[in-house]
C-alpha positions in Angstrom: 130.0 88.2 95.2 132.2 89.9 97.9 135.5 88.4 98.5 137.1 88.6 102.0 140.8 89.3 101.1 142.0 88.7 104.8 140.9 85.0 104.6 143.9 82.7 104.3 144.3 81.6 100.7 144.4 78.0 99.6 147.0 76.3 97.3 145.5 74.7 93.7 145.6 71.0 95.5 143.2 72.3 98.2 141.1 74.2 95.9 140.7 70.9 93.9 139.9 68.6 96.7 137.5 71.1 98.2 135.7 71.8 94.7 134.9 68.3 94.3 133.5 67.8 97.9 131.6 71.3 97.3 129.8 70.3 94.0 128.7 67.0 95.4 127.2 68.9 98.3 125.6 71.4 96.0 124.3 69.1 94.1 122.5 67.3 96.7 121.4 70.7 98.1 119.8 71.5 94.5 118.0 68.4 94.4 116.6 68.5 97.6 115.2 72.2 97.0 113.0 71.3 94.0 109.4 71.5 94.9 106.7 70.3 92.8 104.2 72.8 92.9 100.7 72.9 91.2 100.4 76.4 89.3 96.7 76.9 89.8 96.9 76.3 93.5 99.8 78.8 93.8 98.0 81.3 91.8 95.0 81.3 94.0 96.8 82.8 97.1 97.9 85.9 95.1 95.4 88.9 95.2 95.7 91.9 92.6 96.6 95.2 93.7 93.6 97.3 94.5 90.0 96.8 96.0 87.7 93.8 95.2 85.7 94.8 92.1 83.5 91.7 92.0 80.3 93.4 93.1 81.0 96.5 90.9 78.8 97.2 87.8 80.9 99.2 85.1 78.7 101.5 82.9 80.3 102.7 79.5 78.9 104.7 77.1 79.1 103.4 73.2 78.6 105.9 70.9 78.0 105.1 67.2 80.5 105.8 64.4 81.0 109.3 63.7 81.1 111.2 60.3 84.7 111.6 60.4 85.7 108.1 61.3 85.9 104.5 59.4 85.7 100.7 60.0 89.0 99.2 58.5 88.0 96.3 56.2 90.9 94.1 57.7 91.2 94.9 61.6 87.6 96.0 61.7 88.5 98.7 64.2 86.9 102.3 64.0 89.7 104.6 63.2 89.5 108.5 62.7 89.7 109.5 59.1 93.3 110.7 59.6 94.3 107.0 59.9 93.1 106.2 56.4 95.8 104.6 54.1 93.9 103.8 51.2 90.5 101.9 49.8 90.9 98.4 48.4 87.9 97.7 46.1 85.9 100.4 47.6 86.8 99.3 51.4 88.8 101.6 53.7 92.4 100.4 55.0 93.9 101.9 57.9 97.5 102.9 58.1 98.2 100.2 61.0 97.1 97.4 58.5 98.7 98.9 55.5 102.2 98.7 56.9 
Protein backbone atom coordinates (compact mmCIF):
# COMPACT_ATOMS: atom_id res chain seq x y z
CA UNK A 1 0.00 0.00 0.00
CA UNK A 2 1.37 3.42 -0.92
CA UNK A 3 2.01 5.93 1.83
CA UNK A 4 1.75 9.66 1.31
CA UNK A 5 4.47 11.08 3.52
CA UNK A 6 3.40 14.68 2.75
CA UNK A 7 -0.10 14.22 4.18
CA UNK A 8 -0.80 15.76 7.60
CA UNK A 9 -0.50 13.27 10.44
CA UNK A 10 -3.25 12.56 12.95
CA UNK A 11 -2.84 11.95 16.64
CA UNK A 12 -4.07 8.78 18.39
CA UNK A 13 -7.46 10.21 19.39
CA UNK A 14 -8.28 11.21 15.82
CA UNK A 15 -7.10 7.81 14.56
CA UNK A 16 -9.38 5.97 17.04
CA UNK A 17 -12.41 8.08 16.11
CA UNK A 18 -11.79 7.74 12.38
CA UNK A 19 -11.10 4.04 12.56
CA UNK A 20 -14.47 3.24 14.20
CA UNK A 21 -16.34 5.27 11.61
CA UNK A 22 -14.30 3.77 8.79
CA UNK A 23 -14.95 0.26 10.05
CA UNK A 24 -18.68 0.86 10.12
CA UNK A 25 -18.57 2.29 6.61
CA UNK A 26 -16.50 -0.66 5.34
CA UNK A 27 -18.91 -3.15 6.90
CA UNK A 28 -21.82 -1.53 5.06
CA UNK A 29 -19.86 -1.48 1.78
CA UNK A 30 -18.94 -5.16 2.04
CA UNK A 31 -22.50 -6.26 2.73
CA UNK A 32 -23.72 -4.23 -0.24
CA UNK A 33 -21.17 -5.78 -2.65
CA UNK A 34 -22.12 -9.43 -2.00
CA UNK A 35 -23.82 -10.84 -5.10
CA UNK A 36 -25.63 -14.16 -5.16
CA UNK A 37 -24.78 -15.54 -8.59
CA UNK A 38 -25.67 -18.91 -10.04
CA UNK A 39 -22.41 -20.68 -10.98
CA UNK A 40 -23.92 -22.56 -13.89
CA UNK A 41 -25.25 -19.36 -15.44
CA UNK A 42 -21.91 -17.64 -14.95
CA UNK A 43 -20.05 -20.56 -16.55
CA UNK A 44 -22.19 -20.38 -19.70
CA UNK A 45 -20.72 -16.99 -20.54
CA UNK A 46 -17.12 -18.23 -20.56
CA UNK A 47 -15.57 -19.54 -23.72
CA UNK A 48 -12.57 -21.79 -23.76
CA UNK A 49 -9.58 -20.55 -25.74
CA UNK A 50 -9.35 -21.80 -29.30
CA UNK A 51 -11.81 -22.52 -32.05
CA UNK A 52 -15.20 -24.21 -31.82
CA UNK A 53 -14.51 -27.95 -32.15
CA UNK A 54 -18.08 -29.18 -31.76
CA UNK A 55 -18.35 -30.17 -35.44
CA UNK A 56 -14.93 -31.81 -35.60
CA UNK A 57 -14.46 -35.57 -35.78
CA UNK A 58 -11.39 -36.91 -34.02
CA UNK A 59 -9.73 -39.93 -35.60
CA UNK A 60 -7.35 -41.87 -33.39
CA UNK A 61 -5.52 -44.96 -34.48
CA UNK A 62 -5.57 -47.59 -31.73
CA UNK A 63 -2.80 -50.15 -31.81
CA UNK A 64 -3.02 -53.53 -30.09
CA UNK A 65 -0.63 -54.28 -27.23
CA UNK A 66 2.86 -54.83 -28.60
CA UNK A 67 5.19 -57.72 -27.76
CA UNK A 68 7.32 -55.51 -25.48
CA UNK A 69 4.32 -54.21 -23.49
CA UNK A 70 2.20 -55.57 -20.64
CA UNK A 71 -1.07 -54.71 -18.93
CA UNK A 72 -0.73 -53.98 -15.22
CA UNK A 73 -2.99 -56.17 -13.10
CA UNK A 74 -3.70 -53.32 -10.65
CA UNK A 75 -4.19 -50.14 -12.73
CA UNK A 76 -5.01 -51.96 -16.01
CA UNK A 77 -2.82 -49.59 -18.05
CA UNK A 78 -0.54 -50.78 -20.82
CA UNK A 79 3.13 -50.16 -19.99
CA UNK A 80 6.48 -50.90 -21.61
CA UNK A 81 8.36 -53.92 -20.23
CA UNK A 82 10.92 -51.55 -18.68
CA UNK A 83 8.21 -50.47 -16.18
CA UNK A 84 7.55 -53.99 -14.90
CA UNK A 85 8.23 -54.05 -11.15
CA UNK A 86 7.30 -57.65 -10.32
CA UNK A 87 4.75 -60.36 -10.95
CA UNK A 88 2.22 -61.29 -8.27
CA UNK A 89 0.59 -64.72 -8.74
CA UNK A 90 1.68 -64.61 -12.37
CA UNK A 91 0.11 -61.20 -12.95
CA UNK A 92 2.37 -58.24 -13.87
CA UNK A 93 2.50 -55.11 -11.67
CA UNK A 94 3.94 -51.83 -12.96
CA UNK A 95 6.51 -49.75 -11.08
CA UNK A 96 3.91 -47.00 -10.41
CA UNK A 97 1.56 -49.41 -8.60
CA UNK A 98 4.45 -51.07 -6.75
CA UNK A 99 5.54 -47.77 -5.18
